[in-house]
Structures are given as C-alpha cells and as structure tokens.
C-alpha positions as a Markdown table, in Angstrom:
| # | Residue | x | y | z |
|---|---|---|---|---|
| 1 | Met | -31.3 | 60.2 | 56.3 |
| 2 | Thr | -32.5 | 61.1 | 52.9 |
| 3 | Asn | -35.6 | 59.7 | 51.5 |
| 4 | Ile | -35.6 | 58.7 | 47.8 |
| 5 | Ser | -39.3 | 57.6 | 46.5 |
| 6 | Pro | -39.1 | 53.4 | 45.2 |
| 7 | Arg | -40.3 | 55.1 | 41.8 |
| 8 | Lys | -36.8 | 56.7 | 41.3 |
| 9 | Ile | -35.4 | 54.6 | 42.3 |
| 10 | Ile | -36.8 | 52.3 | 39.8 |
| 11 | Lys | -36.4 | 55.1 | 37.2 |
| 12 | Asp | -32.7 | 55.0 | 37.6 |
| 13 | Gly | -32.2 | 51.4 | 38.1 |
| 14 | Leu | -33.9 | 50.9 | 34.6 |
| 15 | Ile | -32.7 | 54.5 | 33.0 |
| 16 | Ser | -28.7 | 54.5 | 34.1 |
| 17 | Pro | -27.5 | 51.5 | 32.7 |
| 18 | Val | -29.1 | 52.3 | 29.5 |
| 19 | Lys | -27.4 | 55.8 | 29.3 |
| 20 | Glu | -24.5 | 53.7 | 30.1 |
| 21 | Phe | -24.6 | 51.4 | 27.9 |
| 22 | Ile | -25.7 | 54.3 | 24.6 |
| 23 | Ser | -22.5 | 56.3 | 26.2 |
| 24 | Asp | -20.3 | 53.3 | 25.4 |
| 25 | Ser | -18.5 | 53.5 | 21.9 |
| 26 | Arg | -18.7 | 50.0 | 21.2 |
| 27 | Ser | -22.3 | 49.9 | 21.7 |
| 28 | Ala | -22.9 | 50.9 | 18.5 |
| 29 | Gly | -21.4 | 48.4 | 16.6 |
| 30 | Ile | -22.8 | 45.7 | 19.6 |
| 31 | Val | -26.3 | 46.6 | 18.1 |
| 32 | Leu | -25.2 | 47.1 | 14.9 |
| 33 | Ile | -24.1 | 43.3 | 15.0 |
| 34 | Ile | -27.0 | 41.4 | 17.1 |
| 35 | Cys | -29.3 | 43.3 | 14.1 |
| 36 | Thr | -27.4 | 41.1 | 11.6 |
| 37 | Val | -27.5 | 38.1 | 13.3 |
| 38 | Val | -31.1 | 38.2 | 13.8 |
| 39 | Ser | -32.2 | 39.2 | 10.9 |
| 40 | Leu | -29.9 | 36.6 | 9.1 |
| 41 | Val | -31.5 | 33.9 | 11.5 |
| 42 | Ile | -35.0 | 35.4 | 11.0 |
| 43 | Ser | -34.8 | 35.3 | 6.8 |
| 44 | Asn | -34.0 | 31.8 | 6.9 |
| 45 | Ser | -36.7 | 30.7 | 8.8 |
| 46 | Ser | -40.2 | 29.9 | 8.8 |
| 47 | Trp | -41.2 | 33.7 | 8.7 |
| 48 | Ser | -38.9 | 34.0 | 6.0 |
| 49 | Glu | -41.5 | 35.4 | 3.6 |
| 50 | Ser | -43.6 | 37.2 | 5.9 |
| 51 | Tyr | -40.0 | 38.8 | 6.8 |
| 52 | Leu | -38.8 | 39.5 | 3.3 |
| 53 | His | -41.7 | 41.0 | 1.9 |
| 54 | Phe | -42.0 | 43.0 | 5.0 |
| 55 | Trp | -38.8 | 45.1 | 3.5 |
| 56 | Glu | -40.4 | 44.6 | -0.7 |
| 57 | Arg | -43.5 | 45.6 | 0.1 |
| 58 | His | -45.2 | 49.0 | -1.6 |
| 59 | Leu | -45.2 | 52.2 | 0.2 |
| 60 | Phe | -48.7 | 54.2 | -0.6 |
| 61 | Val | -47.6 | 57.3 | -2.6 |
| 62 | Pro | -50.0 | 60.0 | -2.6 |
| 63 | Ala | -48.6 | 61.3 | -5.8 |
| 64 | Pro | -47.3 | 58.8 | -7.8 |
| 65 | Asp | -45.6 | 61.8 | -10.3 |
| 66 | Leu | -43.2 | 62.7 | -7.3 |
| 67 | Arg | -41.3 | 59.5 | -7.6 |
| 68 | Leu | -39.9 | 58.8 | -4.1 |
| 69 | Pro | -38.8 | 55.8 | -2.4 |
| 70 | Asp | -41.7 | 53.0 | -3.4 |
| 71 | Thr | -40.7 | 50.2 | -0.4 |
| 72 | Leu | -39.5 | 50.2 | 3.1 |
| 73 | Leu | -35.8 | 48.7 | 1.6 |
| 74 | His | -35.5 | 51.6 | -0.8 |
| 75 | Leu | -36.9 | 54.1 | 1.7 |
| 76 | Val | -34.1 | 52.7 | 4.2 |
| 77 | Asn | -31.1 | 52.7 | 1.5 |
| 78 | Asp | -32.1 | 56.4 | -0.1 |
| 79 | Gly | -34.0 | 58.4 | 2.8 |
| 80 | Leu | -32.4 | 57.0 | 6.3 |
| 81 | Met | -28.9 | 56.8 | 5.1 |
| 82 | Ala | -28.8 | 59.9 | 3.4 |
| 83 | Ile | -29.3 | 61.0 | 7.2 |
| 84 | Phe | -26.6 | 58.7 | 8.1 |
| 85 | Phe | -23.8 | 60.4 | 5.1 |
| 86 | Phe | -24.9 | 64.0 | 6.5 |
| 87 | Leu | -23.7 | 62.6 | 9.9 |
| 88 | Val | -20.3 | 61.3 | 9.2 |
| 89 | Gly | -20.0 | 64.0 | 6.5 |
| 90 | Leu | -20.6 | 66.8 | 8.8 |
| 91 | Glu | -17.9 | 64.6 | 11.0 |
| 92 | Ile | -15.3 | 64.9 | 8.3 |
| 93 | Lys | -15.6 | 68.3 | 7.8 |
| 94 | Arg | -14.9 | 69.6 | 10.9 |
| 95 | Glu | -11.9 | 67.1 | 11.0 |
| 96 | Leu | -11.0 | 68.5 | 7.2 |
| 97 | Leu | -10.9 | 72.2 | 8.9 |
| 98 | Val | -9.4 | 72.3 | 12.5 |
| 99 | Gly | -9.0 | 68.4 | 13.4 |
| 100 | Glu | -7.0 | 65.6 | 12.1 |
| 101 | Leu | -7.4 | 65.8 | 8.4 |
| 102 | Ala | -6.7 | 69.9 | 8.4 |
| 103 | Ser | -3.3 | 69.6 | 6.6 |
| 104 | Phe | -2.6 | 68.6 | 3.1 |
| 105 | Lys | -1.0 | 65.4 | 4.2 |
| 106 | Lys | -3.3 | 64.0 | 6.3 |
| 107 | Ser | -6.1 | 64.6 | 4.1 |
| 108 | Val | -4.9 | 63.4 | 0.9 |
| 109 | Leu | -3.6 | 60.4 | 2.1 |
| 110 | Pro | -7.6 | 58.7 | 3.1 |
| 111 | Ile | -7.7 | 59.4 | -0.9 |
| 112 | Ile | -5.1 | 57.7 | -2.0 |
| 113 | Ala | -6.0 | 55.1 | 0.6 |
| 114 | Ala | -9.3 | 55.2 | -0.8 |
| 115 | Leu | -7.8 | 55.0 | -4.6 |
| 116 | Gly | -6.0 | 51.6 | -3.6 |
| 117 | Gly | -8.9 | 50.2 | -1.9 |
| 118 | Met | -10.6 | 50.2 | -5.3 |
| 119 | Val | -7.9 | 49.8 | -7.8 |
| 120 | Val | -6.7 | 46.6 | -6.8 |
| 121 | Pro | -9.9 | 44.6 | -6.1 |
| 122 | Ala | -11.4 | 45.5 | -8.8 |
| 123 | Phe | -8.2 | 44.3 | -10.8 |
| 124 | Ile | -7.9 | 41.2 | -8.5 |
| 125 | Tyr | -11.5 | 40.4 | -9.5 |
| 126 | Tyr | -11.0 | 40.6 | -12.9 |
| 127 | Leu | -8.0 | 38.9 | -13.7 |
| 128 | Trp | -10.4 | 35.6 | -11.9 |
| 129 | Cys | -13.6 | 36.6 | -13.8 |
| 130 | Gly | -12.0 | 38.3 | -17.3 |
| 131 | Gly | -12.9 | 37.1 | -20.1 |
| 132 | Thr | -16.5 | 35.2 | -18.9 |
| 133 | Pro | -20.0 | 36.2 | -18.7 |
| 134 | Phe | -19.4 | 37.3 | -15.2 |
| 135 | Ser | -17.0 | 40.2 | -15.9 |
| 136 | Lys | -18.7 | 42.8 | -15.8 |
| 137 | Gly | -18.7 | 42.2 | -11.7 |
| 138 | Trp | -15.7 | 44.0 | -11.4 |
| 139 | Gly | -17.2 | 46.8 | -9.6 |
| 140 | Ile | -18.6 | 44.8 | -6.8 |
| 141 | Pro | -15.4 | 44.7 | -4.2 |
| 142 | Met | -14.5 | 48.2 | -4.9 |
| 143 | Ala | -17.1 | 49.1 | -1.9 |
| 144 | Thr | -16.3 | 50.1 | 2.0 |
| 145 | Asp | -19.7 | 49.2 | 4.2 |
| 146 | Ile | -18.8 | 52.8 | 6.1 |
| 147 | Ala | -21.9 | 51.6 | 8.7 |
| 148 | Phe | -20.3 | 48.0 | 9.5 |
| 149 | Ser | -17.0 | 48.8 | 9.2 |
| 150 | Leu | -17.1 | 51.8 | 11.8 |
| 151 | Gly | -19.2 | 49.4 | 13.6 |
| 152 | Ile | -16.4 | 46.3 | 14.2 |
| 153 | Leu | -14.0 | 49.8 | 15.5 |
| 154 | Ser | -16.4 | 50.7 | 17.7 |
| 155 | Leu | -15.7 | 47.6 | 19.2 |
| 156 | Leu | -12.5 | 48.0 | 20.1 |
| 157 | Gly | -13.1 | 50.8 | 22.3 |
| 158 | Lys | -10.1 | 52.4 | 23.5 |
| 159 | Arg | -7.6 | 50.0 | 21.9 |
| 160 | Ala | -8.3 | 51.7 | 18.7 |
| 161 | Pro | -6.8 | 55.7 | 18.4 |
| 162 | Leu | -9.4 | 58.0 | 17.1 |
| 163 | Ser | -7.4 | 59.1 | 14.7 |
| 164 | Leu | -7.7 | 55.6 | 13.1 |
| 165 | Arg | -11.9 | 55.7 | 13.0 |
| 166 | Ile | -11.4 | 59.8 | 11.2 |
| 167 | Phe | -9.0 | 58.3 | 8.6 |
| 168 | Leu | -11.7 | 54.8 | 8.3 |
| 169 | Thr | -14.4 | 57.4 | 8.0 |
| 170 | Ala | -12.9 | 59.5 | 5.3 |
| 171 | Leu | -11.7 | 56.6 | 3.6 |
| 172 | Ala | -15.1 | 54.7 | 3.6 |
| 173 | Ile | -16.8 | 58.1 | 2.4 |
| 174 | Ile | -14.2 | 58.7 | -0.2 |
| 175 | Asp | -14.8 | 55.1 | -1.3 |
| 176 | Asp | -18.4 | 55.2 | -1.4 |
| 177 | Leu | -18.2 | 58.7 | -3.4 |
| 178 | Gly | -16.4 | 56.2 | -5.5 |
| 179 | Gly | -18.9 | 52.8 | -4.9 |
| 180 | Ile | -21.6 | 56.1 | -6.1 |
| 181 | Leu | -19.6 | 57.3 | -9.5 |
| 182 | Thr | -18.9 | 53.6 | -10.7 |
| 183 | Ile | -22.7 | 52.9 | -10.1 |
| 184 | Ala | -23.6 | 56.5 | -12.0 |
| 185 | Ile | -21.0 | 55.8 | -15.0 |
| 186 | Phe | -20.9 | 52.3 | -15.6 |
| 187 | Tyr | -24.5 | 50.7 | -14.2 |
| 188 | Ala | -27.1 | 52.9 | -13.8 |
| 189 | Arg | -29.8 | 52.4 | -16.3 |
| 190 | Glu | -30.8 | 55.9 | -17.1 |
| 191 | Ile | -29.2 | 59.3 | -16.0 |
| 192 | Asp | -32.0 | 62.5 | -15.5 |
| 193 | Trp | -29.8 | 65.4 | -16.5 |
| 194 | Phe | -32.5 | 67.7 | -15.2 |
| 195 | Tyr | -32.4 | 66.7 | -12.0 |
| 196 | Leu | -28.4 | 66.3 | -11.7 |
| 197 | Trp | -28.3 | 70.1 | -13.4 |
| 198 | Leu | -31.5 | 71.1 | -10.8 |
| 199 | Ser | -29.0 | 69.5 | -7.6 |
| 200 | Leu | -26.1 | 71.2 | -9.3 |
| 201 | Gly | -27.9 | 74.8 | -8.9 |
| 202 | Leu | -28.8 | 74.3 | -5.4 |
| 203 | Leu | -25.8 | 72.7 | -4.1 |
| 204 | Phe | -24.4 | 76.1 | -5.4 |
| 205 | Val | -27.0 | 78.3 | -3.1 |
| 206 | Leu | -26.1 | 76.1 | -0.4 |
| 207 | Gly | -22.4 | 76.9 | -0.5 |
| 208 | Phe | -23.1 | 80.6 | -1.3 |
| 209 | Met | -25.6 | 80.9 | 1.9 |
| 210 | Asn | -22.3 | 78.9 | 3.7 |
| 211 | Val | -20.0 | 82.1 | 1.9 |
| 212 | Met | -22.1 | 85.0 | 3.1 |
| 213 | Arg | -22.3 | 83.3 | 6.3 |
| 214 | Leu | -26.0 | 82.4 | 7.2 |
| 215 | Lys | -25.9 | 81.0 | 10.3 |
| 216 | Arg | -29.5 | 79.3 | 11.1 |
| 217 | Tyr | -28.7 | 75.7 | 10.2 |
| 218 | Tyr | -32.7 | 75.1 | 9.2 |
| 219 | Tyr | -32.4 | 77.1 | 6.6 |
| 220 | Tyr | -30.1 | 74.6 | 5.3 |
| 221 | Leu | -31.5 | 71.6 | 6.8 |
| 222 | Phe | -34.7 | 72.5 | 4.7 |
| 223 | Leu | -33.1 | 73.5 | 1.5 |
| 224 | Gly | -31.5 | 69.9 | 2.3 |
| 225 | Leu | -34.7 | 68.0 | 1.8 |
| 226 | Phe | -35.2 | 69.2 | -2.3 |
| 227 | Leu | -31.0 | 68.6 | -2.4 |
| 228 | Trp | -32.0 | 65.1 | -1.3 |
| 229 | Tyr | -35.3 | 64.6 | -4.1 |
| 230 | Phe | -33.2 | 66.1 | -6.7 |
| 231 | Ile | -30.5 | 63.2 | -6.2 |
| 232 | Phe | -32.8 | 60.7 | -5.9 |
| 233 | Asn | -34.3 | 61.4 | -9.0 |
| 234 | Ser | -31.4 | 62.1 | -11.3 |
| 235 | Gly | -30.1 | 58.4 | -10.8 |
| 236 | Val | -27.1 | 58.9 | -9.1 |
| 237 | His | -27.4 | 57.4 | -5.6 |
| 238 | Ala | -29.1 | 59.8 | -2.6 |
| 239 | Thr | -27.2 | 59.3 | 0.2 |
| 240 | Ile | -24.4 | 61.4 | -2.0 |
| 241 | Ala | -27.0 | 63.9 | -0.8 |
| 242 | Gly | -26.3 | 63.6 | 3.3 |
| 243 | Val | -22.5 | 64.7 | 2.2 |
| 244 | Leu | -22.7 | 67.3 | 0.1 |
| 245 | Leu | -25.1 | 69.3 | 2.2 |
| 246 | Ala | -22.9 | 68.6 | 5.2 |
| 247 | Phe | -20.1 | 70.5 | 3.8 |
| 248 | Thr | -22.2 | 73.6 | 3.4 |
| 249 | Ile | -22.8 | 73.5 | 7.4 |
| 250 | Pro | -21.1 | 76.5 | 8.6 |
| 251 | Leu | -18.0 | 75.0 | 11.1 |
| 252 | His | -19.7 | 76.5 | 14.3 |
| 253 | Lys | -23.5 | 74.5 | 14.1 |
| 254 | Ile | -21.4 | 71.5 | 12.9 |
| 255 | Glu | -21.0 | 70.0 | 16.9 |
| 256 | Glu | -24.1 | 70.9 | 17.7 |
| 257 | Leu | -26.0 | 68.8 | 14.7 |
| 258 | Glu | -23.4 | 66.1 | 15.6 |
| 259 | His | -24.1 | 66.1 | 19.1 |
| 260 | Ala | -28.0 | 65.6 | 18.2 |
| 261 | Leu | -27.8 | 63.1 | 15.5 |
| 262 | His | -25.0 | 60.7 | 17.1 |
| 263 | Asp | -27.6 | 58.5 | 19.1 |
| 264 | Pro | -30.7 | 58.7 | 16.5 |
| 265 | Val | -28.1 | 57.5 | 13.7 |
| 266 | Ser | -26.8 | 55.3 | 16.2 |
| 267 | Phe | -29.6 | 53.0 | 18.1 |
| 268 | Ile | -32.5 | 54.0 | 15.4 |
| 269 | Val | -31.4 | 54.2 | 11.4 |
| 270 | Met | -28.1 | 52.0 | 11.6 |
| 271 | Pro | -30.2 | 49.0 | 13.5 |
| 272 | Ile | -33.3 | 49.7 | 11.0 |
| 273 | Phe | -30.4 | 49.7 | 8.2 |
| 274 | Ala | -28.9 | 46.6 | 9.2 |
| 275 | Leu | -32.0 | 44.6 | 9.4 |
| 276 | Ala | -33.4 | 45.7 | 6.1 |
| 277 | Asn | -30.2 | 44.9 | 4.2 |
| 278 | Thr | -29.0 | 41.7 | 6.2 |
| 279 | Ala | -33.1 | 40.3 | 5.1 |
| 280 | Ile | -30.9 | 37.6 | 2.7 |
| 281 | Leu | -32.6 | 33.9 | 1.6 |
| 282 | Met | -29.5 | 31.7 | 1.8 |
| 283 | Pro | -29.2 | 28.9 | -1.3 |
| 284 | Thr | -30.1 | 25.3 | 0.0 |
| 285 | Ser | -26.9 | 24.2 | -1.7 |
| 286 | Phe | -23.5 | 25.8 | -0.8 |
| 287 | Asp | -21.3 | 23.4 | -3.5 |
| 288 | Thr | -21.9 | 25.8 | -6.9 |
| 289 | Val | -21.4 | 29.2 | -4.7 |
| 290 | Phe | -18.1 | 28.1 | -3.6 |
| 291 | Ser | -17.0 | 26.7 | -7.2 |
| 292 | Ser | -17.9 | 29.7 | -9.1 |
| 293 | Val | -15.2 | 32.2 | -10.5 |
| 294 | Val | -17.9 | 34.8 | -8.9 |
| 295 | His | -16.9 | 33.9 | -5.5 |
| 296 | His | -13.6 | 33.8 | -5.8 |
| 297 | Gly | -13.4 | 36.8 | -7.7 |
| 298 | Ile | -14.9 | 39.0 | -4.6 |
| 299 | Leu | -14.0 | 36.8 | -1.9 |
| 300 | Met | -10.5 | 37.4 | -3.3 |
| 301 | Gly | -11.1 | 41.2 | -4.2 |
| 302 | Leu | -12.7 | 42.2 | -0.7 |
| 303 | Gly | -10.3 | 39.7 | 1.8 |
| 304 | Val | -7.2 | 40.2 | -0.7 |
| 305 | Gly | -7.0 | 42.9 | -2.8 |
| 306 | Lys | -9.0 | 45.8 | -0.2 |
| 307 | Pro | -6.6 | 45.6 | 2.4 |
| 308 | Ala | -3.5 | 45.0 | 0.2 |
| 309 | Gly | -4.6 | 48.4 | -2.2 |
| 310 | Ile | -5.6 | 50.6 | 1.0 |
| 311 | Phe | -1.9 | 49.4 | 2.7 |
| 312 | Leu | 0.5 | 49.7 | -0.7 |
| 313 | Phe | -0.8 | 52.9 | -2.1 |
| 314 | Ser | -0.8 | 54.3 | 1.7 |
| 315 | Tyr | 2.6 | 53.1 | 2.5 |
| 316 | Leu | 4.4 | 54.0 | -1.1 |
| 317 | Ala | 2.2 | 57.5 | -0.4 |
| 318 | Val | 3.7 | 58.5 | 2.8 |
| 319 | Lys | 7.4 | 57.3 | 1.8 |
| 320 | Met | 7.5 | 59.4 | -1.3 |
| 321 | Gly | 6.3 | 62.0 | 1.0 |
| 322 | Ile | 2.8 | 62.9 | -0.9 |
| 323 | Gly | 0.6 | 61.8 | 2.3 |
| 324 | Ser | 1.2 | 61.5 | 6.1 |
| 325 | Met | -0.1 | 59.0 | 8.7 |
| 326 | Pro | -2.7 | 60.3 | 11.0 |
| 327 | Asn | -1.3 | 60.4 | 14.6 |
| 328 | Gly | -1.0 | 57.8 | 17.0 |
| 329 | Val | -1.4 | 55.5 | 14.5 |
| 330 | Ser | 1.2 | 52.4 | 13.5 |
| 331 | Trp | 1.5 | 50.8 | 10.1 |
| 332 | Lys | 0.5 | 47.6 | 11.8 |
| 333 | Gln | -2.9 | 49.2 | 12.9 |
| 334 | Phe | -2.9 | 50.9 | 9.7 |
| 335 | Leu | -3.0 | 47.1 | 8.3 |
| 336 | Gly | -5.8 | 46.0 | 10.8 |
| 337 | Met | -8.4 | 49.0 | 9.5 |
| 338 | Gly | -7.1 | 47.8 | 6.0 |
| 339 | Met | -8.8 | 44.8 | 6.9 |
| 340 | Ile | -11.7 | 46.2 | 8.7 |
| 341 | Ala | -12.3 | 48.2 | 5.4 |
| 342 | Gly | -12.7 | 45.2 | 3.3 |
| 343 | Val | -16.6 | 44.4 | 4.8 |
| 344 | Gly | -18.6 | 45.4 | 1.9 |
| 345 | Phe | -21.8 | 45.2 | 1.8 |
| 346 | Thr | -24.5 | 47.6 | 0.7 |
| 347 | Ile | -23.2 | 49.3 | -2.1 |
| 348 | Ser | -21.3 | 45.6 | -2.7 |
| 349 | Ile | -25.0 | 44.0 | -2.9 |
| 350 | Phe | -26.1 | 46.7 | -5.0 |
| 351 | Ile | -24.1 | 46.6 | -8.0 |
| 352 | Ser | -24.1 | 42.9 | -7.7 |
| 353 | Thr | -27.7 | 43.7 | -8.5 |
| 354 | Leu | -26.8 | 45.3 | -11.3 |
| 355 | Ala | -24.1 | 43.7 | -12.8 |
| 356 | Phe | -26.1 | 40.2 | -12.8 |
| 357 | Asp | -29.2 | 39.8 | -14.5 |
| 358 | Asp | -29.0 | 35.9 | -13.4 |
| 359 | Pro | -30.8 | 35.7 | -9.8 |
| 360 | Asp | -28.9 | 32.4 | -9.1 |
| 361 | Ile | -25.6 | 34.7 | -9.7 |
| 362 | Gln | -26.8 | 37.2 | -7.8 |
| 363 | Val | -27.2 | 34.7 | -4.7 |
| 364 | Val | -23.9 | 33.5 | -5.4 |
| 365 | Ala | -22.2 | 37.4 | -5.2 |
| 366 | Lys | -24.4 | 38.1 | -2.0 |
| 367 | Val | -22.9 | 35.2 | -0.1 |
| 368 | Ala | -19.4 | 35.8 | -1.2 |
| 369 | Ile | -20.1 | 40.0 | -0.2 |
| 370 | Met | -21.1 | 38.5 | 3.1 |
| 371 | Ser | -18.4 | 35.7 | 3.4 |
| 372 | Ala | -15.3 | 38.3 | 2.8 |
| 373 | Ser | -16.8 | 40.7 | 5.4 |
| 374 | Leu | -17.3 | 38.6 | 7.6 |
| 375 | Leu | -13.5 | 37.4 | 7.3 |
| 376 | Val | -12.0 | 40.4 | 6.6 |
| 377 | Gly | -13.8 | 41.8 | 10.1 |
| 378 | Leu | -13.5 | 39.3 | 12.1 |
| 379 | Leu | -9.8 | 38.9 | 11.1 |
| 380 | Gly | -8.9 | 43.1 | 10.9 |
| 381 | Phe | -10.9 | 42.4 | 14.8 |
| 382 | Leu | -9.0 | 40.2 | 16.6 |
| 383 | Tyr | -5.6 | 41.5 | 15.0 |
| 384 | Leu | -6.2 | 44.9 | 16.6 |
| 385 | Leu | -7.4 | 43.5 | 19.9 |
| 386 | Phe | -4.0 | 41.6 | 20.1 |
| 387 | Leu | -2.3 | 44.5 | 19.1 |
| 388 | Gly | -3.9 | 46.7 | 21.7 |
| 389 | Lys | -3.7 | 44.0 | 24.3 |
| 390 | Arg | 0.1 | 43.9 | 23.8 |
| 391 | Lys | 0.5 | 47.3 | 23.4 |
| 392 | Lys | -1.0 | 47.7 | 27.0 |
| 393 | Lys | 0.9 | 45.3 | 28.1 |
| 394 | Thr | 4.3 | 46.9 | 27.4 |
| 395 | Lys | 3.1 | 50.4 | 28.6 |
| 396 | Met | 2.3 | 48.3 | 32.2 |
| 397 | Thr | 5.4 | 46.5 | 32.0 |
| 398 | Gly | 7.7 | 49.1 | 31.2 |
| 399 | Arg | 6.4 | 51.1 | 34.0 |
| 400 | Met | 6.8 | 48.2 | 36.6 |
| 401 | Ala | 10.7 | 48.8 | 35.1 |
| 402 | Gln | 10.5 | 51.9 | 36.2 |
| 403 | Asn | 8.8 | 51.8 | 39.3 |
| 404 | Ser | 11.5 | 49.2 | 40.4 |
C-alpha cells in the first residue's frame, strides 16, 4: 500500500477543487456576478462612504507631469482593462486568421451586427429624448459591456456554442471601439493631437516589426506600454491600446500569450473591474428615476433597440449574401446572444457622466443602465438556457428512437 503524507492529502484537498473551479468555463461569470452583488451591497450600506472613497482616492504620482491615472478607478478602467482588451484582441486576431472569422462573410457579420446594435439604440433613445435637455445622452445605450456580456454567456457552459462566444467577443470589441470613437468625436473634452500622432507612429513601428517577422514578443509588450501611455494622454480611451497592440503580435505567439493571460484576467482583472465599476450609490427614492424620459430612453435603447438592431442588421446581411452565420449557431441562439449584448455598463456609465452635468440625471442614467442590463442579461441567459435544454432533450429523444 502506497504511503501518502497527510500534508499531500491536505494540499490536494485544497488545490484540486480550486483548479477544477478555475478550469470550468462558467466560473469567470460566477465570480464576476458575485463581485457585482458584493460591490452594490457595500456601496449602499453603512460602509458606503469609505468604499466609494476607496475607489476615488487620488494615487501618489511621483512626477505629476507624466499624466498617469490619478485614482484607483481610473487605474482599473484605463490600465487593467487594457490588459483585458489585449487578451480579447489576441483571440479575435487568431479567429480572423485561422478560426471562425477567417472568411470574409463571417468576419464582416460582427461589424454589421455591431453597427445595428449602435444605430438602433441611439435612434430609439432619440425618439424618447430628442428635443429635450437630455438629447445628448443618445450615445449611452450604444455600448455593449464586453466583460459582463461574456461573463453571462460563460455561465451557459456548453449550452452556448464556442462560435457564439467568439462572435459576441468580436461584436463587443467592435461595439466598444465604436463607443470609444463616439466619445472621442462627440463627448471628448479635448484631443491632444501630439500624443495621437505619436500613437499612430508607434503603431506603424509595431506593424513593421510584425512584417519583418520579429519573433520575440516581449519587444512588442515593451513598446505596448508606450502605446498605452500615448493613447491615454491623447484623450482617446486608453483600452483601445490593448486591441491595437494585440493585432501586431505574431500569430505563432498568440496561443502562448492567451494561455498565460487567461486566468489572471478572468480571476484578478475582471473581479477588480466589477468591484470598482459597480460602486454606485442608489437613490433613496426611485419615483423620479422611473418617471424620467432619460430612464425610458436608455431602458428601451438597451433592452429593445440593442437586440433588435443586432438581429435585424445581421438577418438582412445574411439574406442579402453579404455575411454568413457562425458555424453551429441558429437564429434562435443568435437572438439570445443579441439580448445578452444589451448589457451595457462601463462605457455606457462613462458616457452618461460626459453627456449630463447634473449629478441627479447621472444617477437616473446609471440606474437605467443597470436595470436594462439586468433585464436583458437575465432574459438572454434564461432564453439560451431553455434552448440548450430543449436541444439536448431533442437529441436524447432521437437517440432513444434510433435504439428502439
């Protein structure tokens, strides 16, 4: 009989369940939702003031002229989230070159879907709020929160095809880029063209390194720090640096980087992101919130306009022969994915602070964003869960009929 030390038994007993949990595709979504609930509870408890102050406290910057993120919240949204966007950018590049999005028709469909998911919500918001002092908020329902939407989809596990996750990732990245461009063009206070040109110049250098087949990826990562710094100081949202850098990484290094970044991003970056961005103080009375046209416009934009725009634009593109559906994905599953894409959070909340100067209207907008995100996220999840169970039941019935 083999002797096993008590220390090894304890070690395996503690580590094995953790490894099993981390390897489960649904675990990232579970952790994200738990962090969101915890943050919202603390934000509206007796610890509210300390908790909100914690994320908004000013950081010590040794050289203020460097113009770096000056609060923990900015460090998370501008710094850590650039790492997240770098990872999803790597995934998209791989899929565009050798995966699900390798053909033109499959790669163009997420662009068309994202366009529909931006135009229709903005139009619906304007139907509610056009001609009012709140018309500037049309950009709020345009954004899909890539972190939360992918987190919800991951909860479905194998009931949601991998190709659907890849499509949602591509759509959400394009959507976020559209949101960032919207901020830069319509909401940005000031664009620093000097830093913007530096960013473009450095991006050209990184692209040239790729063309010359420079294989050592740490050279790209080193220059990527400067790319992030230039974009951050240009006035454009710094997270775009992550996507741009990812697209310059040599293909043969992508899988290695994806493997190295997956767990840290899923279980460190994203939970911190959720804790920081859901630190929201709810109003004492919701009467004025629910009766506001801003609430109606955002709720209808995200809840109805987002899934409708994604589905209709995609359906027309496929029927016209412009785009092609992801492998193994039905139109019913596509509709459920469109619902989950209606989860708007970080960029939507950020745009609301730029669109409205009145803090009370900002609270109305934030509550509307959260309400709509919760509604479509839950509906999309339950709808796809039902489809998955129904499909599984149909397969089992078919097998039983064949065996008999």
